[in-house]
C-alpha positions as CSV (number, residue, x, y, z in Angstrom):
1,R,-15.0,38.4,-18.5
2,A,-17.0,41.1,-16.8
3,V,-19.4,38.4,-15.6
4,S,-16.6,36.4,-13.9
5,M,-15.3,39.6,-12.2
6,Y,-18.9,40.3,-11.0
7,V,-19.2,36.7,-9.7
8,T,-15.8,37.0,-8.0
9,F,-16.8,40.3,-6.4
10,G,-20.0,38.7,-5.2
11,S,-18.1,35.8,-3.6
12,A,-15.6,38.3,-2.1
13,K,-18.6,40.0,-0.5
14,E,-19.8,36.7,0.9
15,A,-16.3,35.9,2.2
16,E,-16.2,39.3,3.8
17,K,-19.3,38.6,5.8
18,K,-17.9,35.2,6.9
19,T,-14.3,36.1,7.6
20,G,-14.5,39.9,8.3
21,I,-11.7,40.5,5.8
22,P,-12.6,43.4,3.5
23,G,-13.9,42.4,0.1
24,M,-11.3,44.5,-1.7
25,V,-8.4,42.7,0.1
26,I,-9.9,39.4,-1.1
27,M,-10.4,40.8,-4.6
28,S,-6.8,42.0,-4.9
29,G,-5.6,38.7,-3.5
30,I,-7.6,36.8,-6.2
31,V,-6.3,39.1,-8.9
32,L,-2.7,38.6,-7.8
33,L,-3.2,34.9,-7.6
34,S,-4.7,34.7,-11.1
35,I,-1.8,36.8,-12.4
36,S,0.8,34.7,-10.8
37,M,-1.0,31.5,-12.0
38,K,-0.8,32.9,-15.6
39,D,3.0,33.5,-15.0
40,I,3.5,30.0,-13.6
41,M,1.4,28.4,-16.4
42,S,3.4,30.3,-19.2
43,K,6.7,29.2,-17.5
44,I,5.5,25.6,-17.5
45,V,4.4,25.8,-21.1
46,I,7.8,27.2,-22.1
47,K,9.6,24.4,-20.2
48,L,7.4,21.8,-22.1
């Protein structure tokens, strides 16, 4: 888990260089996305 966070942070740094968007913004976006994906997935599972 720590490894995936590290990889994510690394790619956020790369994206920061390319896009000029701060890495922390990208990081929080990814975190929010993964949280909402978990939410959506659990909702789908409950429906099934």
